[in-house]
C-alpha positions as CSV (number, residue, x, y, z in Angstrom):
1,X,-53.4,-230.1,142.1
2,X,-51.0,-228.8,140.3
3,X,-50.2,-225.4,141.4
4,X,-48.3,-223.0,138.7
5,X,-45.5,-221.2,140.3
6,X,-45.9,-216.9,140.4
7,X,-44.3,-215.4,137.7
8,X,-41.6,-213.2,139.9
9,X,-38.8,-210.8,138.4
10,X,-35.1,-211.8,139.9
11,X,-34.2,-209.8,143.0
12,X,-31.9,-207.8,141.1
13,X,-34.0,-206.6,138.8
14,X,-36.5,-205.5,141.6
15,X,-33.6,-203.6,143.1
16,X,-32.5,-201.4,139.8
17,X,-36.0,-200.9,139.4
18,X,-37.2,-199.5,143.2
19,X,-34.9,-196.2,142.5
20,X,-32.7,-194.2,140.8
21,X,-29.7,-195.4,139.4
22,X,-26.3,-194.1,141.1
23,X,-25.7,-191.9,138.1
24,X,-29.2,-190.0,138.1
25,X,-28.1,-189.9,142.3
26,X,-25.1,-187.9,141.2
27,X,-26.9,-185.4,138.3
28,X,-29.0,-184.3,141.2
29,X,-26.0,-183.7,143.6
30,X,-24.9,-182.2,141.2
31,X,-27.7,-179.9,139.6
32,X,-28.5,-179.1,143.4
33,X,-25.0,-177.7,143.8
34,X,-24.4,-176.3,141.0
35,X,-28.0,-173.8,141.7
36,X,-26.5,-173.0,145.1
37,X,-23.2,-172.0,143.6
38,X,-25.8,-169.8,141.1
39,X,-27.8,-168.4,144.2
40,X,-24.6,-167.6,146.1
41,X,-22.5,-166.0,142.9
42,X,-26.0,-164.6,142.5
43,X,-26.2,-163.6,146.0
44,X,-22.3,-161.9,146.1
45,X,-23.2,-159.7,142.6
46,X,-26.1,-158.4,144.7
47,X,-24.2,-157.1,147.7
48,X,-21.1,-156.2,145.9
49,X,-22.6,-154.9,142.6
50,X,-26.4,-153.9,142.3
51,X,-26.5,-152.6,146.2
52,X,-22.6,-152.2,147.6
53,X,-23.1,-148.8,148.0
54,X,-26.6,-149.3,150.1
55,X,-24.1,-152.0,152.2
56,X,-20.8,-149.7,152.6
57,X,-23.4,-147.0,153.9
58,X,-24.7,-149.4,156.7
59,X,-21.6,-150.5,157.4
60,X,-19.9,-146.9,157.5
61,X,-22.8,-145.8,159.6
62,X,-22.1,-148.4,162.3
63,X,-18.0,-147.8,162.4
64,X,-17.0,-145.1,160.2
65,X,-17.6,-141.0,161.7
66,X,-16.9,-138.1,160.8
67,X,-15.6,-135.7,163.5
68,X,-14.4,-132.5,164.3
69,X,-10.2,-131.4,164.4
70,X,-9.8,-128.9,166.8
71,X,-8.6,-125.7,166.2
72,X,-6.9,-123.2,168.8
73,X,-8.3,-119.7,168.5
74,X,-5.8,-116.6,167.5
75,X,-3.8,-115.1,170.9
76,X,-4.5,-111.0,171.4
77,X,-1.4,-109.1,172.0
78,X,-1.2,-106.0,173.1
79,X,1.0,-103.4,171.5
80,X,4.2,-104.2,172.9
81,X,3.1,-107.8,172.4
82,X,2.4,-108.9,175.8
83,X,-0.6,-111.9,175.4
84,X,-3.8,-110.5,176.8
85,X,-6.0,-113.7,175.5
86,X,-5.0,-116.9,174.7
87,X,-6.4,-119.8,173.7
88,X,-5.2,-123.7,176.2
89,X,-6.0,-126.9,175.1
90,X,-9.1,-128.9,177.0
91,X,-10.3,-132.1,177.0
92,X,-14.3,-132.7,176.8
93,X,-15.7,-136.0,177.9
94,X,-18.8,-137.2,175.9
95,X,-21.0,-140.4,176.3
96,X,-23.1,-143.1,174.5
97,X,-26.1,-143.0,176.5
98,X,-27.1,-146.4,175.6
99,X,-24.0,-148.6,175.8
100,X,-23.0,-146.6,179.6
101,X,-26.9,-147.8,180.5
102,X,-25.6,-151.2,179.9
103,X,-22.7,-151.3,182.6
104,X,-25.3,-149.3,184.9
105,X,-22.9,-150.1,187.9
106,X,-19.9,-148.1,186.6
107,X,-22.2,-144.8,186.8
108,X,-21.5,-144.3,189.9
109,X,-17.5,-144.3,189.5
110,X,-17.6,-142.0,186.6
111,X,-20.1,-139.3,188.4
112,X,-17.3,-138.9,191.4
113,X,-14.7,-138.6,188.8
114,X,-16.8,-135.7,186.6
115,X,-17.7,-134.6,189.7
116,X,-21.5,-135.3,189.4
117,X,-24.6,-136.7,191.2
118,X,-24.7,-140.8,190.1
119,X,-28.7,-140.1,190.2
120,X,-28.8,-137.3,188.1
121,X,-26.1,-138.5,185.7
122,X,-28.5,-141.8,185.3
123,X,-31.6,-139.6,184.4
124,X,-29.8,-137.5,182.3
125,X,-29.2,-140.8,180.4
126,X,-32.0,-142.1,180.5
127,X,-33.6,-139.4,178.9
128,X,-31.1,-139.2,176.1
129,X,-31.1,-142.7,175.4
130,X,-32.2,-142.8,172.1
131,X,-29.0,-140.8,170.9
132,X,-25.4,-141.6,170.5
133,X,-23.4,-138.2,171.6
134,X,-24.0,-136.2,175.0
135,X,-21.3,-134.0,176.2
136,X,-21.4,-135.2,180.3
137,X,-18.5,-132.8,180.9
138,X,-16.9,-129.6,179.2
139,X,-13.3,-127.9,179.3
140,X,-11.8,-130.5,182.0
141,X,-8.3,-130.4,182.0
142,X,-6.4,-132.8,179.8
143,X,-4.7,-135.1,183.6
144,X,-8.2,-134.7,184.7
145,X,-10.0,-136.2,181.3
146,X,-7.5,-138.2,181.6
147,X,-8.2,-139.5,184.6
148,X,-12.2,-140.2,183.4
149,X,-10.8,-142.3,180.5
150,X,-8.5,-144.7,182.5
151,X,-11.5,-146.0,184.2
152,X,-12.0,-147.9,181.1
153,X,-16.2,-147.0,181.7
154,X,-18.2,-148.7,177.8
155,X,-19.3,-145.3,175.9
156,X,-17.1,-142.5,177.5
157,X,-14.7,-141.3,175.2
158,X,-13.2,-137.5,175.0
159,X,-12.6,-134.8,172.9
160,X,-10.1,-132.2,172.0
161,X,-10.7,-128.6,172.6
162,X,-9.9,-124.8,173.3
163,X,-10.8,-122.7,176.4
164,X,-9.7,-119.1,176.2
165,X,-8.0,-117.9,179.3
166,X,-7.6,-114.3,179.8
167,X,-3.4,-113.7,181.7
168,X,-4.9,-109.9,183.0
169,X,-8.3,-111.0,184.1
170,X,-10.1,-108.1,185.3
171,X,-7.9,-105.6,184.1
172,X,-8.4,-105.4,180.3
173,X,-12.1,-107.9,180.4
174,X,-13.8,-104.8,179.7
175,X,-11.8,-104.3,176.3
176,X,-11.7,-108.5,175.4
177,X,-15.0,-109.3,176.2
178,X,-15.1,-113.3,176.2
179,X,-16.2,-116.2,174.6
180,X,-18.6,-118.9,175.2
181,X,-18.0,-122.8,175.7
182,X,-17.7,-123.5,171.8
183,X,-14.8,-121.1,171.9
184,X,-16.9,-117.9,170.5
185,X,-16.8,-114.0,170.9
186,X,-20.1,-113.2,173.0
187,X,-18.9,-109.4,173.8
188,X,-16.1,-106.6,173.8
189,X,-13.6,-107.3,171.2
190,X,-13.2,-111.4,171.6
191,X,-17.1,-110.4,169.4
192,X,-15.7,-107.5,167.0
193,X,-13.0,-109.4,165.4
194,X,-14.2,-113.0,166.0
195,X,-14.2,-113.8,162.3
196,X,-10.2,-113.1,162.8
197,X,-9.8,-114.8,165.4
198,X,-11.8,-118.3,165.3
199,X,-10.1,-120.1,162.1
200,X,-11.9,-123.0,161.2
201,X,-12.2,-126.3,162.6
202,X,-11.7,-129.5,160.3
203,X,-12.8,-132.6,160.1
204,X,-11.5,-136.1,159.2
205,X,-13.2,-139.8,159.0
206,X,-12.3,-142.2,161.1
207,X,-13.1,-145.9,162.3
208,X,-14.8,-146.5,165.6
209,X,-15.0,-149.9,167.4
210,X,-18.2,-150.8,169.6
211,X,-17.1,-148.8,172.7
212,X,-16.5,-145.9,170.8
213,X,-12.7,-145.6,170.6
214,X,-10.8,-144.6,166.8
215,X,-9.2,-147.2,165.8
216,X,-7.9,-146.0,162.6
217,X,-8.5,-142.7,160.8
218,X,-9.3,-142.8,157.5
219,X,-9.0,-139.9,155.8
220,X,-9.3,-135.7,156.3
221,X,-12.4,-134.3,155.2
222,X,-11.0,-130.8,155.8
223,X,-8.5,-128.9,156.5
224,X,-8.4,-127.2,159.6
225,X,-7.4,-123.0,159.8
226,X,-6.1,-122.0,162.8
227,X,-7.1,-118.1,164.4
228,X,-5.0,-115.1,163.3
229,X,-3.2,-113.4,165.6
230,X,-4.0,-110.1,166.1
231,X,-2.3,-106.9,168.0
232,X,-4.1,-104.2,169.4
233,X,-3.2,-100.7,170.5
234,X,-3.5,-101.0,174.1
235,X,-0.5,-100.4,176.7
236,X,-0.4,-103.4,179.1
237,X,1.1,-101.1,181.2
238,X,-1.2,-98.0,181.0
239,X,-4.0,-100.4,181.8
240,X,-2.9,-101.7,185.0
241,X,-2.2,-98.3,186.0
242,X,-5.5,-97.1,185.2
243,X,-7.1,-99.7,186.8
244,X,-5.6,-99.1,190.2
245,X,-6.0,-95.7,190.1
246,X,-9.5,-95.8,189.6
247,X,-10.3,-98.7,191.6
248,X,-8.9,-96.7,194.3
249,X,-10.4,-93.9,194.3
250,X,-13.5,-95.8,193.1
251,X,-13.4,-97.2,197.0
252,X,-12.1,-94.7,198.6
253,X,-14.8,-92.5,197.8
254,X,-17.6,-94.8,198.0
255,X,-18.3,-93.9,194.4
256,X,-20.7,-96.3,192.4
257,X,-19.0,-96.9,189.3
258,X,-16.1,-95.1,187.4
259,X,-14.2,-95.3,183.8
260,X,-11.4,-93.9,181.9
261,X,-10.2,-94.3,178.8
262,X,-6.4,-92.7,177.6
263,X,-5.9,-92.1,173.6
264,X,-3.1,-91.7,171.6
265,X,-3.6,-88.0,170.1
266,X,-1.5,-88.5,167.0
267,X,-3.5,-91.8,165.8
268,X,-6.4,-92.1,167.7
269,X,-5.2,-95.8,169.5
270,X,-7.0,-96.5,172.3
271,X,-3.8,-97.4,174.8
272,X,-5.8,-98.2,177.6
273,X,-9.7,-98.5,178.6
274,X,-10.9,-99.4,182.4
275,X,-14.7,-99.7,183.8
276,X,-15.6,-100.5,187.2
277,X,-17.0,-102.4,188.8
278,X,-15.4,-104.6,186.9
279,X,-15.3,-108.8,186.8
280,X,-13.1,-111.7,185.4
281,X,-13.4,-113.6,182.4
282,X,-11.3,-116.3,183.7
283,X,-14.7,-117.1,186.0
284,X,-17.3,-115.6,184.7
285,X,-20.5,-117.4,186.2
286,X,-19.6,-115.3,189.0
287,X,-20.2,-111.6,187.6
288,X,-23.3,-110.0,186.4
289,X,-24.5,-108.3,183.3
290,X,-23.7,-104.7,185.8
291,X,-19.7,-105.8,186.0
292,X,-20.0,-106.9,182.3
293,X,-20.9,-103.5,181.3
294,X,-18.5,-101.5,179.3
295,X,-19.5,-98.0,180.7
296,X,-16.7,-96.4,178.5
297,X,-18.6,-97.2,175.5
298,X,-22.1,-97.9,176.0
299,X,-23.1,-95.8,179.3
300,X,-23.5,-91.6,178.6
301,X,-22.7,-89.0,180.9
302,X,-23.9,-85.3,180.6
303,X,-20.4,-84.0,179.8
304,X,-20.9,-80.6,181.7
305,X,-18.1,-78.5,181.7
306,X,-15.8,-80.4,179.9
307,X,-18.0,-79.6,176.5
308,X,-17.0,-75.7,177.1
309,X,-13.6,-75.9,174.7
310,X,-16.2,-77.3,172.5
311,X,-18.2,-74.2,172.8
312,X,-14.8,-71.9,172.8
313,X,-14.0,-73.9,169.2
314,X,-17.0,-72.1,167.7
315,X,-16.6,-69.0,169.6
316,X,-13.3,-68.7,168.3
317,X,-14.0,-69.6,164.8
318,X,-16.0,-66.5,164.6
319,X,-13.1,-64.1,165.0
320,X,-15.0,-62.0,167.6
321,X,-13.1,-63.8,170.8
322,X,-10.1,-64.4,171.3
323,X,-8.3,-66.5,174.4
324,X,-7.7,-62.3,176.0
325,X,-11.2,-60.6,174.4
326,X,-13.8,-59.7,175.1
327,X,-14.1,-58.8,178.5
328,X,-17.4,-61.1,179.9
329,X,-19.1,-59.8,182.8
330,X,-20.5,-62.6,184.8
331,X,-21.6,-60.3,188.0
332,X,-22.2,-61.6,191.2
333,X,-22.5,-65.4,190.0
334,X,-26.0,-65.3,189.5
335,X,-27.5,-65.0,186.3
336,X,-31.4,-64.7,185.7
337,X,-32.0,-65.7,182.1
338,X,-35.8,-66.9,180.7
339,X,-36.8,-68.1,183.9
340,X,-33.7,-69.8,184.7
341,X,-31.0,-68.5,187.2
342,X,-27.9,-70.0,185.8
343,X,-25.5,-70.2,188.3
344,X,-20.9,-69.7,189.3
345,X,-20.0,-71.5,192.6
346,X,-17.8,-67.5,193.0
347,X,-18.7,-64.3,191.9
348,X,-15.8,-64.2,189.3
349,X,-17.0,-60.9,188.1
350,X,-15.2,-59.9,185.1
351,X,-13.6,-62.4,183.0
352,X,-11.5,-63.1,180.1
353,X,-12.6,-65.7,177.6
354,X,-9.5,-68.0,179.0
355,X,-11.0,-66.9,182.4
356,X,-14.3,-68.6,181.9
357,X,-12.5,-71.8,180.8
358,X,-10.2,-71.2,184.3
359,X,-12.6,-71.0,186.2
360,X,-15.2,-73.0,184.4
361,X,-18.2,-70.4,184.9
362,X,-21.2,-71.1,183.7
363,X,-22.6,-67.8,183.4
364,X,-19.7,-66.8,181.0
365,X,-20.1,-69.8,178.7
366,X,-24.0,-69.0,178.6
367,X,-23.1,-65.3,178.1
368,X,-20.3,-66.1,174.7
369,X,-23.4,-68.8,173.5
370,X,-25.7,-66.2,173.0
371,X,-23.6,-64.5,171.0
372,X,-23.2,-67.3,169.0
373,X,-25.4,-68.7,165.9
374,X,-27.4,-71.7,166.6
375,X,-26.4,-73.7,163.6
376,X,-22.4,-72.8,163.9
377,X,-22.5,-74.0,167.8
378,X,-24.8,-77.2,166.3
379,X,-22.7,-78.5,163.5
380,X,-19.9,-77.9,165.8
381,X,-20.7,-79.7,168.7
382,X,-21.3,-82.2,165.9
383,X,-18.2,-82.1,164.0
384,X,-16.4,-82.8,167.3
385,X,-18.9,-86.0,167.1
386,X,-21.3,-85.3,170.0
387,X,-24.7,-87.1,168.9
388,X,-23.3,-90.0,166.6
389,X,-20.9,-92.7,167.2
390,X,-16.9,-92.8,166.7
391,X,-17.0,-95.7,164.9
392,X,-14.4,-97.4,166.5
393,X,-15.6,-101.0,165.8
394,X,-16.8,-102.2,169.4
395,X,-20.1,-104.1,169.9
396,X,-22.6,-102.4,170.9
397,X,-21.0,-99.0,171.4
398,X,-23.7,-96.0,172.2
399,X,-24.1,-92.9,169.7
400,X,-25.1,-90.4,172.6
401,X,-27.7,-87.8,172.1
402,X,-27.7,-84.0,170.8
403,X,-31.2,-82.2,169.9
404,X,-31.1,-81.7,166.4
405,X,-30.3,-77.3,166.0
406,X,-33.1,-76.1,165.0
407,X,-34.9,-77.3,167.5
408,X,-32.8,-75.5,170.2
409,X,-34.8,-73.1,172.2
410,X,-32.9,-69.8,173.5
411,X,-32.8,-71.3,177.0
412,X,-31.2,-75.0,175.8
413,X,-28.3,-73.4,173.9
414,X,-27.8,-71.6,176.9
415,X,-27.4,-74.3,178.8
416,X,-25.7,-76.4,176.1
417,X,-22.6,-74.0,176.6
418,X,-21.6,-75.4,180.4
419,X,-22.9,-79.2,178.8
420,X,-26.6,-80.1,180.1
421,X,-29.1,-81.6,177.8
422,X,-27.1,-83.4,175.8
423,X,-24.8,-86.8,176.6
424,X,-21.9,-88.6,175.7
425,X,-19.8,-91.6,176.2
426,X,-16.6,-91.2,177.5
427,X,-14.6,-92.5,174.5
428,X,-16.6,-89.6,172.3
429,X,-15.7,-87.0,175.3
430,X,-11.5,-88.5,174.8
431,X,-11.5,-88.3,170.8
432,X,-13.3,-84.6,170.8
433,X,-9.9,-83.3,173.4
434,X,-7.6,-85.8,171.0
435,X,-8.8,-83.6,168.8
436,X,-7.9,-80.4,169.8
437,X,-4.6,-81.6,170.8
438,X,-4.3,-82.9,167.2
439,X,-4.1,-79.5,165.8
440,X,-7.4,-79.9,164.9
441,X,-7.4,-83.5,162.9
442,X,-10.3,-86.1,164.1
443,X,-9.2,-89.8,164.2
444,X,-12.1,-92.9,164.3
445,X,-10.7,-94.7,167.8
446,X,-9.0,-97.7,166.7
447,X,-8.2,-100.7,169.3
448,X,-6.0,-102.4,166.6
449,X,-2.1,-100.8,166.5
450,X,-1.3,-99.3,163.4
451,X,-4.7,-99.6,161.7
452,X,-5.7,-96.4,159.9
453,X,-8.8,-94.8,160.3
454,X,-11.1,-91.9,159.1
455,X,-9.5,-88.2,159.5
456,X,-10.5,-85.4,159.2
457,X,-9.7,-82.2,159.5
458,X,-12.7,-80.2,162.3
459,X,-10.6,-76.7,163.0
460,X,-8.2,-74.9,162.3
461,X,-5.0,-75.8,163.7
462,X,-3.9,-72.2,165.0
463,X,-7.7,-72.2,167.1
464,X,-6.8,-76.3,168.5
465,X,-3.7,-74.4,169.2
466,X,-5.0,-71.4,171.3
467,X,-7.5,-74.0,173.2
468,X,-4.7,-76.2,174.2
469,X,-3.5,-73.0,175.7
470,X,-6.6,-71.7,177.0
471,X,-7.2,-75.5,178.8
472,X,-3.7,-75.0,180.1
473,X,-4.7,-72.2,182.3
474,X,-6.9,-75.0,184.6
475,X,-4.2,-77.0,186.0
476,X,-2.3,-73.5,187.0
477,X,-2.6,-71.7,190.1
478,X,-6.5,-70.1,190.6
479,X,-7.7,-73.1,187.8
480,X,-10.3,-75.4,189.0
481,X,-8.1,-78.5,188.7
482,X,-4.9,-76.5,190.3
483,X,-2.9,-79.0,191.8
484,X,-4.8,-81.6,191.6
485,X,-3.6,-82.9,187.9
486,X,-0.3,-81.7,188.3
487,X,2.3,-83.9,186.8
488,X,5.8,-82.8,187.6
489,X,8.3,-81.2,184.9
490,X,5.5,-81.7,182.3
491,X,2.4,-78.9,181.4
492,X,-1.5,-80.5,181.5
493,X,-4.0,-78.8,179.4
494,X,-7.6,-80.4,181.0
495,X,-10.9,-78.9,182.0
496,X,-13.2,-80.1,184.8
497,X,-16.9,-81.0,184.8
498,X,-19.2,-81.9,187.9
499,X,-22.9,-82.7,186.6
500,X,-26.0,-82.8,188.5
501,X,-27.5,-87.1,187.5
502,X,-30.3,-85.8,185.3
503,X,-32.8,-89.3,186.8
504,X,-36.3,-89.5,186.4
505,X,-37.3,-86.3,184.3
506,X,-35.0,-83.9,186.5
507,X,-31.7,-83.8,188.1
508,X,-31.4,-84.9,191.3
509,X,-29.9,-83.1,194.3
510,X,-27.2,-85.1,195.2
511,X,-26.1,-87.5,192.4
512,X,-23.3,-86.2,190.9
513,X,-21.0,-87.2,188.0
514,X,-17.3,-86.0,188.3
515,X,-15.2,-85.9,185.4
516,X,-11.5,-84.5,184.3
517,X,-11.0,-84.5,180.3
518,X,-7.5,-83.1,179.2
519,X,-3.7,-83.3,177.2
520,X,-0.5,-84.2,178.3
521,X,1.7,-82.9,177.4
522,X,0.4,-79.3,176.8
523,X,3.8,-78.0,175.1
524,X,3.0,-80.7,172.2
525,X,-0.2,-83.2,173.6
526,X,0.7,-86.7,173.2
527,X,-2.5,-88.2,175.1
528,X,-5.7,-87.4,175.8
529,X,-8.1,-88.6,179.1
530,X,-11.1,-89.1,180.3
531,X,-11.7,-90.0,183.8
532,X,-15.4,-90.0,184.9
533,X,-16.7,-90.8,188.7
534,X,-19.7,-91.8,189.2
535,X,-21.7,-90.6,192.0
536,X,-18.7,-90.3,194.8
537,X,-20.2,-90.1,198.0
538,X,-17.1,-89.8,200.5
539,X,-15.3,-86.8,200.6
540,X,-15.7,-84.4,197.8
541,X,-18.1,-84.9,194.7
542,X,-16.2,-81.9,192.3
543,X,-14.4,-83.1,189.2
544,X,-11.1,-81.7,190.1
545,X,-11.1,-82.9,193.5
546,X,-12.2,-86.4,192.6
547,X,-11.6,-87.5,189.1
548,X,-8.5,-84.8,188.4
549,X,-5.8,-86.7,190.4
550,X,-6.8,-90.0,189.0
551,X,-5.5,-88.0,185.7
552,X,-2.6,-86.9,186.8
553,X,-1.1,-90.4,188.9
554,X,-1.6,-92.4,185.5
555,X,-0.9,-89.9,182.9
556,X,2.3,-89.1,184.8
557,X,3.7,-92.3,185.0
558,X,2.6,-93.3,181.1
559,X,4.3,-90.2,180.3
560,X,7.4,-92.1,181.6
561,X,6.6,-95.6,180.2
562,X,6.0,-93.4,177.0
563,X,9.5,-91.9,177.2
564,X,8.1,-88.7,176.7
565,X,10.1,-86.2,176.8
566,X,9.6,-83.2,180.1
567,X,8.2,-79.6,178.9
568,X,10.7,-77.2,179.4
569,X,10.9,-77.0,183.6
570,X,11.5,-73.0,183.6
571,X,7.9,-72.5,183.0
572,X,6.9,-73.7,186.0
573,X,6.3,-71.4,188.7
574,X,4.8,-70.9,191.8
575,X,2.7,-68.1,192.8
576,X,2.5,-65.2,190.7
577,X,-0.2,-63.5,189.4
578,X,-3.0,-65.3,187.5
579,X,-1.8,-65.4,184.5
580,X,-1.2,-68.3,181.5
581,X,0.3,-68.3,177.9
582,X,-3.3,-66.4,176.6
583,X,-2.8,-63.6,179.4
584,X,-4.6,-62.6,182.0
585,X,-7.6,-65.0,183.0
586,X,-9.6,-62.6,185.2
587,X,-9.8,-59.4,186.9
588,X,-10.5,-60.9,190.6
589,X,-8.6,-63.2,192.4
590,X,-11.1,-66.3,194.3
591,X,-11.6,-65.4,197.1
592,X,-12.5,-69.0,198.4
593,X,-10.6,-72.0,197.1
594,X,-11.5,-73.2,193.7
595,X,-13.8,-75.7,193.0
596,X,-15.8,-77.0,190.4
597,X,-19.6,-75.5,188.8
598,X,-22.4,-77.7,189.5
599,X,-25.7,-77.1,187.4
600,X,-29.0,-75.4,189.0
601,X,-31.0,-77.9,189.9
602,X,-34.3,-76.6,188.6
603,X,-33.7,-77.3,185.0
604,X,-35.9,-80.2,183.9
605,X,-34.3,-81.6,180.9
């Protein structure tokens, strides 16, 4: 049997037919690589052109930050260039909570460095783990803050800031006020001039590494504008005098509080303003709201007999009264008027208008008021600033209160003649006396040196001069402030005031406000000052015995500090008749040591 062999292809032919040739494989590889290259190019185009801004934003969000550039708050100077408030550099420690928590074992060291409890720090960070920025400690000294940063704890960083410092501490605290932890004014002149002092922080973009450290400054976004300086009218030397004397008197008399204001008569500038109790703005957390209150601006008092010169201004303006006439019969010291008894401390008998001022006769003042037109008396009080703000610009200044004149009842009118039924701030009272000393020209009080405020003529200069002479009799022999308001070689014009304090709808029987308001030197007034001591408990409670000595001691030093020439010392004498520059002050000599008037106790305001 013949077997035919199968027809098989050659081996080489089979191999060529079983797969692609080398050329084809090369084509495939090139094609794949070309497609991959085109994909990469397309992706690069998408990343760098189509979605460039998106990815740049995402990258910047991780590494690029805009941080503030801290600026220094402006310095506050007194009128002689002494610094009263300055800003010092400090450092605040902040952290990224999530990063710090990743190094949880470092938290005890961190807590010790910033003076905190480790458990509290850990809890604080855990509660804020979703944030990237939290403060751990604000306003540390640069050395203490650097010690924290030197620990090298991941996520812990520092930020430069400024902190306010007050060199005079409690002496000027009520005037200056204070700033908060972000260096913004909260009270006093720090608040009033905050926009001027604060400046505007700048901003810059920086690149931070993953640890939060700045590795590069990219650009300045906003240039910083440092705060501007300001020079106050305050004389730090007089401020210290007022502070020390007021403090000593309040402690000695065991009074509740007190205040003193000193004004420059010719400009209305505030030379000193002190309140007690006080506080240290450098240790604000230890103070209370009661201590921080500027009583010279926010508290109102019934002026008592210190209002009598204003009454006399109205009386002299009518032409019916002069410093020496007419004679006024004050009787035996008790005057019954409209179901109310008006009392003097002594039976002064017949007094001239000057005598009414010198002896501080309530009866004499009431009888003068009865002869005046109510509208004239009201308008005069208003013209001197009672019942309205002084426009000093001080935050929280009280306007005081005075009933509209058309609503005055006859008894109210008589009582307002010696300072009851209305109230005023110590600054208002000081400004009224400064107006008398400035030839009847009133300035709006100012805390800024050289500021030009509103001025207006309140009374005729001749009347103002007569009032100063009448007020000088108060400090001469026989006056309610003699010898406690005397200043060697200087004539003093002033008025005492002692008032029962209104409490719970009536006047407190044993709670007094002792006041003295005056001008120095009387021959050519340079300064006006008011001293008010609230509720002195030990010793006397009369303005002439409690407040007048404070006035004398402070003004004695202030006159010498300002180089004010002495008055003609030939005018001074010891003893002699009860006669001042305006003539006889009375027809009956005092029978006992002169004391201040006190209001009746049965009048309900």
